[in-house]
PQR file of N, CA, C, O and H, with PARSE charges and radii, in Angstrom:
ATOM      1  N   MET A   1      79.446 171.539 103.000 -0.4000 1.5000
ATOM      2  CA  MET A   1      78.099 171.231 103.430 -0.0000 2.0000
ATOM      3  C   MET A   1      77.825 169.732 103.357  0.5500 1.7000
ATOM      4  O   MET A   1      77.259 169.143 104.278 -0.5500 1.4000
ATOM      5  N   LYS A   2      78.242 169.126 102.239 -0.4000 1.5000
ATOM      6  CA  LYS A   2      78.005 167.700 102.044 -0.0000 2.0000
ATOM      7  C   LYS A   2      78.790 166.873 103.056  0.5500 1.7000
ATOM      8  O   LYS A   2      78.296 165.854 103.539 -0.5500 1.4000
ATOM      9  H   LYS A   2      78.702 169.604 101.491  0.4000 1.0000
ATOM     10  N   SER A   3      80.015 167.305 103.380 -0.4000 1.5000
ATOM     11  CA  SER A   3      80.821 166.568 104.355 -0.0000 2.0000
ATOM     12  C   SER A   3      80.187 166.641 105.742  0.5500 1.7000
ATOM     13  O   SER A   3      80.302 165.694 106.521 -0.5500 1.4000
ATOM     14  H   SER A   3      80.416 168.132 102.988  0.4000 1.0000
ATOM     15  N   GLU A   4      79.518 167.752 106.062 -0.4000 1.5000
ATOM     16  CA  GLU A   4      78.826 167.868 107.340 -0.0000 2.0000
ATOM     17  C   GLU A   4      77.684 166.869 107.419  0.5500 1.7000
ATOM     18  O   GLU A   4      77.457 166.263 108.466 -0.5500 1.4000
ATOM     19  H   GLU A   4      79.425 168.520 105.429  0.4000 1.0000
ATOM     20  N   ILE A   5      76.973 166.698 106.329 -0.4000 1.5000
ATOM     21  CA  ILE A   5      75.876 165.730 106.278 -0.0000 2.0000
ATOM     22  C   ILE A   5      76.428 164.315 106.424  0.5500 1.7000
ATOM     23  O   ILE A   5      75.874 163.501 107.163 -0.5500 1.4000
ATOM     24  H   ILE A   5      77.158 167.190 105.478  0.4000 1.0000
ATOM     25  N   ASN A   6      77.531 164.023 105.713 -0.4000 1.5000
ATOM     26  CA  ASN A   6      78.146 162.703 105.811 -0.0000 2.0000
ATOM     27  C   ASN A   6      78.644 162.432 107.228  0.5500 1.7000
ATOM     28  O   ASN A   6      78.484 161.328 107.749 -0.5500 1.4000
ATOM     29  H   ASN A   6      77.981 164.685 105.113  0.4000 1.0000
ATOM     30  N   ASN A   7      79.254 163.459 107.856 -0.4000 1.5000
ATOM     31  CA  ASN A   7      79.728 163.299 109.237 -0.0000 2.0000
ATOM     32  C   ASN A   7      78.565 163.057 110.184  0.5500 1.7000
ATOM     33  O   ASN A   7      78.659 162.223 111.084 -0.5500 1.4000
ATOM     34  H   ASN A   7      79.384 164.356 107.433  0.4000 1.0000
ATOM     35  N   GLY A   8      77.471 163.780 109.987 -0.4000 1.5000
ATOM     36  CA  GLY A   8      76.287 163.601 110.822 -0.0000 2.0000
ATOM     37  C   GLY A   8      75.716 162.208 110.667  0.5500 1.7000
ATOM     38  O   GLY A   8      75.336 161.574 111.652 -0.5500 1.4000
ATOM     39  H   GLY A   8      77.395 164.457 109.255  0.4000 1.0000
ATOM     40  N   THR A   9      75.654 161.731 109.441 -0.4000 1.5000
ATOM     41  CA  THR A   9      75.151 160.383 109.171 -0.0000 2.0000
ATOM     42  C   THR A   9      76.084 159.339 109.774  0.5500 1.7000
ATOM     43  O   THR A   9      75.636 158.350 110.354 -0.5500 1.4000
ATOM     44  H   THR A   9      75.962 162.246 108.641  0.4000 1.0000
ATOM     45  N   LEU A  10      77.370 159.567 109.632 -0.4000 1.5000
ATOM     46  CA  LEU A  10      78.359 158.653 110.198 -0.0000 2.0000
ATOM     47  C   LEU A  10      78.235 158.588 111.717  0.5500 1.7000
ATOM     48  O   LEU A  10      78.254 157.505 112.302 -0.5500 1.4000
ATOM     49  H   LEU A  10      77.734 160.371 109.161  0.4000 1.0000
ATOM     50  N   LEU A  11      78.109 159.749 112.350 -0.4000 1.5000
ATOM     51  CA  LEU A  11      77.970 159.793 113.807 -0.0000 2.0000
ATOM     52  C   LEU A  11      76.704 159.085 114.271  0.5500 1.7000
ATOM     53  O   LEU A  11      76.727 158.366 115.270 -0.5500 1.4000
ATOM     54  H   LEU A  11      78.093 160.629 111.874  0.4000 1.0000
ATOM     55  N   LYS A  12      75.606 159.282 113.558 -0.4000 1.5000
ATOM     56  CA  LYS A  12      74.365 158.607 113.907 -0.0000 2.0000
ATOM     57  C   LYS A  12      74.524 157.092 113.783  0.5500 1.7000
ATOM     58  O   LYS A  12      74.038 156.341 114.629 -0.5500 1.4000
ATOM     59  H   LYS A  12      75.588 159.866 112.746  0.4000 1.0000
ATOM     60  N   GLY A  13      75.198 156.654 112.741 -0.4000 1.5000
ATOM     61  CA  GLY A  13      75.428 155.224 112.548 -0.0000 2.0000
ATOM     62  C   GLY A  13      76.291 154.639 113.658  0.5500 1.7000
ATOM     63  O   GLY A  13      75.999 153.564 114.182 -0.5500 1.4000
ATOM     64  H   GLY A  13      75.593 157.264 112.054  0.4000 1.0000
ATOM     65  N   ILE A  14      77.350 155.351 114.009 -0.4000 1.5000
ATOM     66  CA  ILE A  14      78.237 154.890 115.080 -0.0000 2.0000
ATOM     67  C   ILE A  14      77.476 154.845 116.397  0.5500 1.7000
ATOM     68  O   ILE A  14      77.581 153.874 117.146 -0.5500 1.4000
ATOM     69  H   ILE A  14      77.587 156.224 113.584  0.4000 1.0000
ATOM     70  N   ARG A  15      76.709 155.896 116.680 -0.4000 1.5000
ATOM     71  CA  ARG A  15      75.930 155.961 117.917 -0.0000 2.0000
ATOM     72  C   ARG A  15      74.956 154.786 117.995  0.5500 1.7000
ATOM     73  O   ARG A  15      74.809 154.162 119.046 -0.5500 1.4000
ATOM     74  H   ARG A  15      76.624 156.685 116.071  0.4000 1.0000
ATOM     75  N   LYS A  16      74.296 154.490 116.883 -0.4000 1.5000
ATOM     76  CA  LYS A  16      73.338 153.382 116.853 -0.0000 2.0000
ATOM     77  C   LYS A  16      74.047 152.052 117.133  0.5500 1.7000
ATOM     78  O   LYS A  16      73.548 151.234 117.906 -0.5500 1.4000
ATOM     79  H   LYS A  16      74.415 154.997 116.029  0.4000 1.0000
ATOM     80  N   LYS A  17      75.199 151.838 116.510 -0.4000 1.5000
ATOM     81  CA  LYS A  17      75.941 150.589 116.734 -0.0000 2.0000
ATOM     82  C   LYS A  17      76.392 150.455 118.186  0.5500 1.7000
ATOM     83  O   LYS A  17      76.311 149.375 118.772 -0.5500 1.4000
ATOM     84  H   LYS A  17      75.604 152.502 115.882  0.4000 1.0000
ATOM     85  N   VAL A  18      76.864 151.556 118.759 -0.4000 1.5000
ATOM     86  CA  VAL A  18      77.307 151.536 120.161 -0.0000 2.0000
ATOM     87  C   VAL A  18      76.129 151.221 121.072  0.5500 1.7000
ATOM     88  O   VAL A  18      76.251 150.404 121.985 -0.5500 1.4000
ATOM     89  H   VAL A  18      76.930 152.433 118.283  0.4000 1.0000
ATOM     90  N   GLU A  19      74.997 151.858 120.833 -0.4000 1.5000
ATOM     91  CA  GLU A  19      73.814 151.602 121.653 -0.0000 2.0000
ATOM     92  C   GLU A  19      73.348 150.152 121.530  0.5500 1.7000
ATOM     93  O   GLU A  19      72.962 149.540 122.526 -0.5500 1.4000
ATOM     94  H   GLU A  19      74.897 152.521 120.091  0.4000 1.0000
ATOM     95  N   GLU A  20      73.382 149.603 120.325 -0.4000 1.5000
ATOM     96  CA  GLU A  20      72.997 148.205 120.118 -0.0000 2.0000
ATOM     97  C   GLU A  20      73.942 147.265 120.860  0.5500 1.7000
ATOM     98  O   GLU A  20      73.502 146.304 121.492 -0.5500 1.4000
ATOM     99  H   GLU A  20      73.696 150.100 119.516  0.4000 1.0000
ATOM    100  N   GLU A  21      75.233 147.545 120.781 -0.4000 1.5000
ATOM    101  CA  GLU A  21      76.215 146.697 121.467 -0.0000 2.0000
ATOM    102  C   GLU A  21      76.037 146.790 122.983  0.5500 1.7000
ATOM    103  O   GLU A  21      76.123 145.780 123.683 -0.5500 1.4000
ATOM    104  H   GLU A  21      75.590 148.325 120.268  0.4000 1.0000
ATOM    105  N   MET A  22      75.791 147.984 123.483 -0.4000 1.5000
ATOM    106  CA  MET A  22      75.567 148.132 124.925 -0.0000 2.0000
ATOM    107  C   MET A  22      74.324 147.364 125.356  0.5500 1.7000
ATOM    108  O   MET A  22      74.328 146.726 126.410 -0.5500 1.4000
ATOM    109  H   MET A  22      75.721 148.804 122.915  0.4000 1.0000
ATOM    110  N   ALA A  23      73.274 147.415 124.566 -0.4000 1.5000
ATOM    111  CA  ALA A  23      72.053 146.685 124.896 -0.0000 2.0000
ATOM    112  C   ALA A  23      72.314 145.180 124.887  0.5500 1.7000
ATOM    113  O   ALA A  23      71.842 144.467 125.773 -0.5500 1.4000
ATOM    114  H   ALA A  23      73.271 147.933 123.711  0.4000 1.0000
ATOM    115  N   ARG A  24      73.060 144.694 123.896 -0.4000 1.5000
ATOM    116  CA  ARG A  24      73.400 143.253 123.840 -0.0000 2.0000
ATOM    117  C   ARG A  24      74.187 142.829 125.073  0.5500 1.7000
ATOM    118  O   ARG A  24      73.912 141.788 125.670 -0.5500 1.4000
ATOM    119  H   ARG A  24      73.443 145.274 123.177  0.4000 1.0000
ATOM    120  N   ARG A  25      75.155 143.634 125.441 -0.4000 1.5000
ATOM    121  CA  ARG A  25      75.974 143.293 126.606 -0.0000 2.0000
ATOM    122  C   ARG A  25      75.155 143.338 127.891  0.5500 1.7000
ATOM    123  O   ARG A  25      75.346 142.509 128.780 -0.5500 1.4000
ATOM    124  H   ARG A  25      75.378 144.479 124.955  0.4000 1.0000
ATOM    125  N   GLU A  26      74.249 144.298 127.988 -0.4000 1.5000
ATOM    126  CA  GLU A  26      73.399 144.378 129.177 -0.0000 2.0000
ATOM    127  C   GLU A  26      72.499 143.145 129.267  0.5500 1.7000
ATOM    128  O   GLU A  26      72.303 142.593 130.350 -0.5500 1.4000
ATOM    129  H   GLU A  26      74.094 144.971 127.265  0.4000 1.0000
ATOM    130  N   ILE A  27      71.958 142.720 128.141 -0.4000 1.5000
ATOM    131  CA  ILE A  27      71.132 141.511 128.123 -0.0000 2.0000
ATOM    132  C   ILE A  27      71.948 140.311 128.576  0.5500 1.7000
ATOM    133  O   ILE A  27      71.484 139.521 129.399 -0.5500 1.4000
ATOM    134  H   ILE A  27      72.117 143.168 127.261  0.4000 1.0000
ATOM    135  N   GLU A  28      73.157 140.167 128.048 -0.4000 1.5000
ATOM    136  CA  GLU A  28      74.023 139.052 128.444 -0.0000 2.0000
ATOM    137  C   GLU A  28      74.298 139.079 129.940  0.5500 1.7000
ATOM    138  O   GLU A  28      74.280 138.039 130.597 -0.5500 1.4000
ATOM    139  H   GLU A  28      73.533 140.809 127.379  0.4000 1.0000
ATOM    140  N   THR A  29      74.552 140.260 130.475 -0.4000 1.5000
ATOM    141  CA  THR A  29      74.853 140.404 131.901 -0.0000 2.0000
ATOM    142  C   THR A  29      73.659 140.008 132.752  0.5500 1.7000
ATOM    143  O   THR A  29      73.793 139.247 133.711 -0.5500 1.4000
ATOM    144  H   THR A  29      74.567 141.106 129.941  0.4000 1.0000
ATOM    145  N   VAL A  30      72.504 140.525 132.401 -0.4000 1.5000
ATOM    146  CA  VAL A  30      71.300 140.216 133.171 -0.0000 2.0000
ATOM    147  C   VAL A  30      70.997 138.719 133.094  0.5500 1.7000
ATOM    148  O   VAL A  30      70.624 138.111 134.098 -0.5500 1.4000
ATOM    149  H   VAL A  30      72.395 141.143 131.622  0.4000 1.0000
ATOM    150  N   LEU A  31      71.151 138.131 131.929 -0.4000 1.5000
ATOM    151  CA  LEU A  31      70.902 136.692 131.787 -0.0000 2.0000
ATOM    152  C   LEU A  31      71.880 135.871 132.618  0.5500 1.7000
ATOM    153  O   LEU A  31      71.499 134.852 133.194 -0.5500 1.4000
ATOM    154  H   LEU A  31      71.453 138.624 131.113  0.4000 1.0000
ATOM    155  N   TYR A  32      73.136 136.304 132.685 -0.4000 1.5000
ATOM    156  CA  TYR A  32      74.123 135.593 133.496 -0.0000 2.0000
ATOM    157  C   TYR A  32      73.709 135.591 134.963  0.5500 1.7000
ATOM    158  O   TYR A  32      73.672 134.539 135.602 -0.5500 1.4000
ATOM    159  H   TYR A  32      73.446 137.132 132.217  0.4000 1.0000
ATOM    160  N   TRP A  33      73.395 136.780 135.499 -0.4000 1.5000
ATOM    161  CA  TRP A  33      73.049 136.866 136.911 -0.0000 2.0000
ATOM    162  C   TRP A  33      71.698 136.208 137.204  0.5500 1.7000
ATOM    163  O   TRP A  33      71.478 135.690 138.299 -0.5500 1.4000
ATOM    164  H   TRP A  33      73.425 137.634 134.980  0.4000 1.0000
ATOM    165  N   GLU A  34      70.806 136.233 136.228 -0.4000 1.5000
ATOM    166  CA  GLU A  34      69.545 135.507 136.385 -0.0000 2.0000
ATOM    167  C   GLU A  34      69.831 134.010 136.540  0.5500 1.7000
ATOM    168  O   GLU A  34      69.231 133.338 137.379 -0.5500 1.4000
ATOM    169  H   GLU A  34      70.985 136.654 135.338  0.4000 1.0000
ATOM    170  N   GLY A  35      70.736 133.508 135.736 -0.4000 1.5000
ATOM    171  CA  GLY A  35      71.125 132.098 135.836 -0.0000 2.0000
ATOM    172  C   GLY A  35      71.734 131.775 137.191  0.5500 1.7000
ATOM    173  O   GLY A  35      71.460 130.722 137.766 -0.5500 1.4000
ATOM    174  H   GLY A  35      71.223 134.053 135.054  0.4000 1.0000
ATOM    175  N   GLU A  36      72.557 132.677 137.700 -0.4000 1.5000
ATOM    176  CA  GLU A  36      73.166 132.458 139.012 -0.0000 2.0000
ATOM    177  C   GLU A  36      72.096 132.415 140.108  0.5500 1.7000
ATOM    178  O   GLU A  36      72.178 131.595 141.023 -0.5500 1.4000
ATOM    179  H   GLU A  36      72.780 133.533 137.233  0.4000 1.0000
ATOM    180  N   MET A  37      71.109 133.284 140.017 -0.4000 1.5000
ATOM    181  CA  MET A  37      70.026 133.291 141.002 -0.0000 2.0000
ATOM    182  C   MET A  37      69.162 132.039 140.866  0.5500 1.7000
ATOM    183  O   MET A  37      68.702 131.489 141.867 -0.5500 1.4000
ATOM    184  H   MET A  37      71.042 133.950 139.273  0.4000 1.0000
ATOM    185  N   GLU A  38      68.943 131.591 139.639 -0.4000 1.5000
ATOM    186  CA  GLU A  38      68.163 130.368 139.430 -0.0000 2.0000
ATOM    187  C   GLU A  38      68.864 129.157 140.038  0.5500 1.7000
ATOM    188  O   GLU A  38      68.210 128.244 140.541 -0.5500 1.4000
ATOM    189  H   GLU A  38      69.317 132.037 138.826  0.4000 1.0000
ATOM    190  N   LYS A  39      70.194 129.152 139.990 -0.4000 1.5000
ATOM    191  CA  LYS A  39      70.945 128.063 140.625 -0.0000 2.0000
ATOM    192  C   LYS A  39      70.654 128.017 142.118  0.5500 1.7000
ATOM    193  O   LYS A  39      70.460 126.944 142.689 -0.5500 1.4000
ATOM    194  H   LYS A  39      70.725 129.894 139.581  0.4000 1.0000
ATOM    195  N   ILE A  40      70.626 129.184 142.741 -0.4000 1.5000
ATOM    196  CA  ILE A  40      70.342 129.257 144.176 -0.0000 2.0000
ATOM    197  C   ILE A  40      68.933 128.745 144.451  0.5500 1.7000
ATOM    198  O   ILE A  40      68.720 127.965 145.379 -0.5500 1.4000
ATOM    199  H   ILE A  40      70.783 130.055 142.277  0.4000 1.0000
ATOM    200  N   LEU A  41      67.981 129.184 143.649 -0.4000 1.5000
ATOM    201  CA  LEU A  41      66.599 128.760 143.849 -0.0000 2.0000
ATOM    202  C   LEU A  41      66.430 127.258 143.646  0.5500 1.7000
ATOM    203  O   LEU A  41      65.635 126.625 144.340 -0.5500 1.4000
ATOM    204  H   LEU A  41      68.154 129.818 142.895  0.4000 1.0000
ATOM    205  N   SER A  42      67.164 126.691 142.708 -0.4000 1.5000
ATOM    206  CA  SER A  42      67.027 125.257 142.440 -0.0000 2.0000
ATOM    207  C   SER A  42      67.638 124.398 143.544  0.5500 1.7000
ATOM    208  O   SER A  42      67.296 123.223 143.678 -0.5500 1.4000
ATOM    209  H   SER A  42      67.810 127.206 142.144  0.4000 1.0000
ATOM    210  N   LYS A  43      68.537 124.978 144.330 -0.4000 1.5000
ATOM    211  CA  LYS A  43      69.152 124.231 145.428 -0.0000 2.0000
ATOM    212  C   LYS A  43      68.175 123.980 146.571  0.5500 1.7000
ATOM    213  O   LYS A  43      68.369 123.060 147.365 -0.5500 1.4000
ATOM    214  H   LYS A  43      68.815 125.932 144.221  0.4000 1.0000
ATOM    215  N   ARG A  44      67.150 124.775 146.654 -0.4000 1.5000
ATOM    216  CA  ARG A  44      66.191 124.681 147.752 -0.0000 2.0000
ATOM    217  C   ARG A  44      66.910 124.743 149.100  0.5500 1.7000
ATOM    218  O   ARG A  44      67.048 123.731 149.788 -0.5500 1.4000
ATOM    219  H   ARG A  44      66.992 125.522 146.009  0.4000 1.0000
ATOM    220  N   PRO A  45      67.367 125.941 149.469 -0.5600 1.5000
ATOM    221  CA  PRO A  45      68.109 126.078 150.726  0.2800 2.0000
ATOM    222  C   PRO A  45      67.328 125.523 151.914  0.5500 1.7000
ATOM    223  O   PRO A  45      66.102 125.619 151.979 -0.5500 1.4000
ATOM    224  N   GLU A  46      68.074 124.942 152.850 -0.4000 1.5000
ATOM    225  CA  GLU A  46      67.456 124.296 154.010 -0.0000 2.0000
ATOM    226  C   GLU A  46      66.878 125.303 154.990  0.5500 1.7000
ATOM    227  O   GLU A  46      65.915 125.005 155.695 -0.5500 1.4000
ATOM    228  H   GLU A  46      69.070 124.864 152.798  0.4000 1.0000
ATOM    229  N   SER A  47      67.464 126.502 155.036 -0.4000 1.5000
ATOM    230  CA  SER A  47      66.989 127.495 155.997 -0.0000 2.0000
ATOM    231  C   SER A  47      67.134 128.896 155.404  0.5500 1.7000
ATOM    232  O   SER A  47      67.763 129.097 154.365 -0.5500 1.4000
ATOM    233  H   SER A  47      68.247 126.745 154.463  0.4000 1.0000
ATOM    234  N   LEU A  48      66.543 129.831 156.088 -0.4000 1.5000
ATOM    235  CA  LEU A  48      66.652 131.219 155.664 -0.0000 2.0000
ATOM    236  C   LEU A  48      68.107 131.683 155.733  0.5500 1.7000
ATOM    237  O   LEU A  48      68.564 132.441 154.878 -0.5500 1.4000
ATOM    238  H   LEU A  48      66.032 129.668 156.932  0.4000 1.0000
ATOM    239  N   GLY A  49      68.826 131.226 156.749 -0.4000 1.5000
ATOM    240  CA  GLY A  49      70.235 131.586 156.890 -0.0000 2.0000
ATOM    241  C   GLY A  49      71.066 131.112 155.711  0.5500 1.7000
ATOM    242  O   GLY A  49      71.943 131.832 155.232 -0.5500 1.4000
ATOM    243  H   GLY A  49      68.455 130.610 157.444  0.4000 1.0000
ATOM    244  N   THR A  50      70.793 129.909 155.246 -0.4000 1.5000
ATOM    245  CA  THR A  50      71.514 129.366 154.092 -0.0000 2.0000
ATOM    246  C   THR A  50      71.215 130.198 152.847  0.5500 1.7000
ATOM    247  O   THR A  50      72.114 130.512 152.067 -0.5500 1.4000
ATOM    248  H   THR A  50      70.082 129.324 155.635  0.4000 1.0000
ATOM    249  N   LEU A  51      69.957 130.546 152.673 -0.4000 1.5000
ATOM    250  CA  LEU A  51      69.566 131.371 151.534 -0.0000 2.0000
ATOM    251  C   LEU A  51      70.250 132.737 151.602  0.5500 1.7000
ATOM    252  O   LEU A  51      70.734 133.245 150.591 -0.5500 1.4000
ATOM    253  H   LEU A  51      69.226 130.291 153.306  0.4000 1.0000
ATOM    254  N   GLN A  52      70.288 133.323 152.788 -0.4000 1.5000
ATOM    255  CA  GLN A  52      70.944 134.618 152.950 -0.0000 2.0000
ATOM    256  C   GLN A  52      72.426 134.533 152.598  0.5500 1.7000
ATOM    257  O   GLN A  52      72.967 135.433 151.955 -0.5500 1.4000
ATOM    258  H   GLN A  52      69.895 132.910 153.609  0.4000 1.0000
ATOM    259  N   MET A  53      73.070 133.468 153.012 -0.4000 1.5000
ATOM    260  CA  MET A  53      74.493 133.303 152.691 -0.0000 2.0000
ATOM    261  C   MET A  53      74.700 133.195 151.184  0.5500 1.7000
ATOM    262  O   MET A  53      75.635 133.784 150.643 -0.5500 1.4000
ATOM    263  H   MET A  53      72.631 132.737 153.534  0.4000 1.0000
ATOM    264  N   GLU A  54      73.846 132.457 150.514 -0.4000 1.5000
ATOM    265  CA  GLU A  54      73.955 132.307 149.058 -0.0000 2.0000
ATOM    266  C   GLU A  54      73.762 133.658 148.360  0.5500 1.7000
ATOM    267  O   GLU A  54      74.500 133.996 147.434 -0.5500 1.4000
ATOM    268  H   GLU A  54      73.086 131.978 150.953  0.4000 1.0000
ATOM    269  N   VAL A  55      72.770 134.422 148.810 -0.4000 1.5000
ATOM    270  CA  VAL A  55      72.511 135.731 148.205 -0.0000 2.0000
ATOM    271  C   VAL A  55      73.677 136.679 148.495  0.5500 1.7000
ATOM    272  O   VAL A  55      74.090 137.440 147.620 -0.5500 1.4000
ATOM    273  H   VAL A  55      72.171 134.147 149.562  0.4000 1.0000
ATOM    274  N   GLN A  56      74.203 136.635 149.705 -0.4000 1.5000
ATOM    275  CA  GLN A  56      75.354 137.484 150.045 -0.0000 2.0000
ATOM    276  C   GLN A  56      76.551 137.133 149.158  0.5500 1.7000
ATOM    277  O   GLN A  56      77.303 138.020 148.755 -0.5500 1.4000
ATOM    278  H   GLN A  56      73.868 136.017 150.416  0.4000 1.0000
ATOM    279  N   ASN A  57      76.728 135.866 148.859 -0.4000 1.5000
ATOM    280  CA  ASN A  57      77.807 135.423 147.984 -0.0000 2.0000
ATOM    281  C   ASN A  57      77.637 136.031 146.589  0.5500 1.7000
ATOM    282  O   ASN A  57      78.600 136.522 146.000 -0.5500 1.4000
ATOM    283  H   ASN A  57      76.117 135.146 149.187  0.4000 1.0000
ATOM    284  N   ILE A  58      76.423 135.995 146.073 -0.4000 1.5000
ATOM    285  CA  ILE A  58      76.153 136.587 144.753 -0.0000 2.0000
ATOM    286  C   ILE A  58      76.427 138.090 144.786  0.5500 1.7000
ATOM    287  O   ILE A  58      77.060 138.627 143.877 -0.5500 1.4000
ATOM    288  H   ILE A  58      75.641 135.597 146.551  0.4000 1.0000
ATOM    289  N   VAL A  59      75.955 138.766 145.827 -0.4000 1.5000
ATOM    290  CA  VAL A  59      76.169 140.221 145.946 -0.0000 2.0000
ATOM    291  C   VAL A  59      77.662 140.532 145.980  0.5500 1.7000
ATOM    292  O   VAL A  59      78.108 141.475 145.327 -0.5500 1.4000
ATOM    293  H   VAL A  59      75.442 138.330 146.566  0.4000 1.0000
ATOM    294  N   GLN A  60      78.428 139.765 146.719 -0.4000 1.5000
ATOM    295  CA  GLN A  60      79.874 139.999 146.795 -0.0000 2.0000
ATOM    296  C   GLN A  60      80.539 139.778 145.442  0.5500 1.7000
ATOM    297  O   GLN A  60      81.429 140.536 145.056 -0.5500 1.4000
ATOM    298  H   GLN A  60      78.066 138.999 147.250  0.4000 1.0000
ATOM    299  N   ARG A  61      80.114 138.751 144.725 -0.4000 1.5000
ATOM    300  CA  ARG A  61      80.656 138.506 143.386 -0.0000 2.0000
ATOM    301  C   ARG A  61      80.344 139.677 142.459  0.5500 1.7000
ATOM    302  O   ARG A  61      81.184 140.077 141.653 -0.5500 1.4000
ATOM    303  H   ARG A  61      79.390 138.136 145.039  0.4000 1.0000
ATOM    304  N   MET A  62      79.134 140.225 142.577 -0.4000 1.5000
ATOM    305  CA  MET A  62      78.751 141.364 141.743 -0.0000 2.0000
ATOM    306  C   MET A  62      79.601 142.588 142.102  0.5500 1.7000
ATOM    307  O   MET A  62      80.056 143.312 141.216 -0.5500 1.4000
ATOM    308  H   MET A  62      78.452 139.900 143.232  0.4000 1.0000
ATOM    309  N   ARG A  63      79.810 142.815 143.392 -0.4000 1.5000
ATOM    310  CA  ARG A  63      80.640 143.945 143.827 -0.0000 2.0000
ATOM    311  C   ARG A  63      82.071 143.801 143.307  0.5500 1.7000
ATOM    312  O   ARG A  63      82.670 144.770 142.842 -0.5500 1.4000
ATOM    313  H   ARG A  63      79.440 142.227 144.112  0.4000 1.0000
ATOM    314  N   ASN A  64      82.603 142.599 143.390 -0.4000 1.5000
ATOM    315  CA  ASN A  64      83.967 142.353 142.898 -0.0000 2.0000
ATOM    316  C   ASN A  64      84.049 142.629 141.399  0.5500 1.7000
ATOM    317  O   ASN A  64      85.024 143.210 140.923 -0.5500 1.4000
ATOM    318  H   ASN A  64      82.116 141.811 143.768  0.4000 1.0000
ATOM    319  N   ARG A  65      83.039 142.217 140.669 -0.4000 1.5000
ATOM    320  CA  ARG A  65      83.034 142.430 139.229 -0.0000 2.0000
ATOM    321  C   ARG A  65      82.985 143.921 138.906  0.5500 1.7000
ATOM    322  O   ARG A  65      83.683 144.388 138.006 -0.5500 1.4000
ATOM    323  H   ARG A  65      82.247 141.745 141.056  0.4000 1.0000
ATOM    324  N   VAL A  66      82.166 144.660 139.636 -0.4000 1.5000
ATOM    325  CA  VAL A  66      82.074 146.104 139.412 -0.0000 2.0000
ATOM    326  C   VAL A  66      83.420 146.764 139.697  0.5500 1.7000
ATOM    327  O   VAL A  66      83.851 147.635 138.942 -0.5500 1.4000
ATOM    328  H   VAL A  66      81.599 144.281 140.366  0.4000 1.0000
ATOM    329  N   LYS A  67      84.085 146.362 140.774 -0.4000 1.5000
ATOM    330  CA  LYS A  67      85.401 146.926 141.085 -0.0000 2.0000
ATOM    331  C   LYS A  67      86.392 146.665 139.956  0.5500 1.7000
ATOM    332  O   LYS A  67      87.152 147.551 139.565 -0.5500 1.4000
ATOM    333  H   LYS A  67      83.735 145.654 141.387  0.4000 1.0000
ATOM    334  N   MET A  68      86.376 145.438 139.439 -0.4000 1.5000
ATOM    335  CA  MET A  68      87.277 145.096 138.335 -0.0000 2.0000
ATOM    336  C   MET A  68      86.990 145.950 137.117  0.5500 1.7000
ATOM    337  O   MET A  68      87.913 146.455 136.477 -0.5500 1.4000
ATOM    338  H   MET A  68      85.758 144.718 139.756  0.4000 1.0000
ATOM    339  N   LEU A  69      85.719 146.113 136.794 -0.4000 1.5000
ATOM    340  CA  LEU A  69      85.353 146.903 135.623 -0.0000 2.0000
ATOM    341  C   LEU A  69      85.733 148.370 135.812  0.5500 1.7000
ATOM    342  O   LEU A  69      86.235 149.006 134.886 -0.5500 1.4000
ATOM    343  H   LEU A  69      84.970 145.702 137.314  0.4000 1.0000
ATOM    344  N   LYS A  70      85.500 148.900 136.994 -0.4000 1.5000
ATOM    345  CA  LYS A  70      85.858 150.302 137.263 -0.0000 2.0000
ATOM    346  C   LYS A  70      87.367 150.512 137.145  0.5500 1.7000
ATOM    347  O   LYS A  70      87.819 151.538 136.638 -0.5500 1.4000
ATOM    348  H   LYS A  70      85.093 148.383 137.747  0.4000 1.0000
ATOM    349  N   SER A  71      88.130 149.546 137.611 -0.4000 1.5000
ATOM    350  CA  SER A  71      89.591 149.702 137.566 -0.0000 2.0000
ATOM    351  C   SER A  71      90.116 149.607 136.138  0.5500 1.7000
ATOM    352  O   SER A  71      91.222 150.071 135.858 -0.5500 1.4000
ATOM    353  H   SER A  71      87.763 148.712 138.023  0.4000 1.0000
ATOM    354  N   SER A  72      89.343 149.011 135.228 -0.4000 1.5000
ATOM    355  CA  SER A  72      89.793 148.892 133.844 -0.0000 2.0000
ATOM    356  C   SER A  72      89.445 150.125 133.017  0.5500 1.7000
ATOM    357  O   SER A  72      89.891 150.252 131.877 -0.5500 1.4000
ATOM    358  H   SER A  72      88.445 148.634 135.455  0.4000 1.0000
ATOM    359  N   ILE A  73      88.650 151.035 133.585 -0.4000 1.5000
ATOM    360  CA  ILE A  73      88.282 152.255 132.867 -0.0000 2.0000
ATOM    361  C   ILE A  73      89.351 153.322 133.123  0.5500 1.7000
ATOM    362  O   ILE A  73      89.621 153.679 134.270 -0.5500 1.4000
ATOM    363  H   ILE A  73      88.288 150.931 134.511  0.4000 1.0000
ATOM    364  N   PRO A  74      89.951 153.822 132.049 -0.5600 1.5000
ATOM    365  CA  PRO A  74      90.996 154.839 132.247  0.2800 2.0000
ATOM    366  C   PRO A  74      90.411 156.163 132.738  0.5500 1.7000
ATOM    367  O   PRO A  74      89.294 156.547 132.391 -0.5500 1.4000
ATOM    368  N   GLY A  75      91.215 156.843 133.560 -0.4000 1.5000
ATOM    369  CA  GLY A  75      90.926 158.190 133.953 -0.0000 2.0000
ATOM    370  C   GLY A  75      90.018 158.385 135.062  0.5500 1.7000
ATOM    371  O   GLY A  75      89.739 159.524 135.438 -0.5500 1.4000
ATOM    372  H   GLY A  75      92.122 156.531 133.841  0.4000 1.0000
TER
END
């Protein structure tokens, strides 16, 4: 009975740590892409076409990153 309680407590602790780490990583990711978008905004694109190209570049980089991450997940 006591080992079940210890296992439950251990699992809750592990779950909490995993959730905290995931939240930290998500914050880092969002801050990175926010910075990339701020770079585009600070450039003051000359035309709508230039702005579209910059945004398309960011979208493609994000897609490439997702592909890399998916390929690193086993199974």
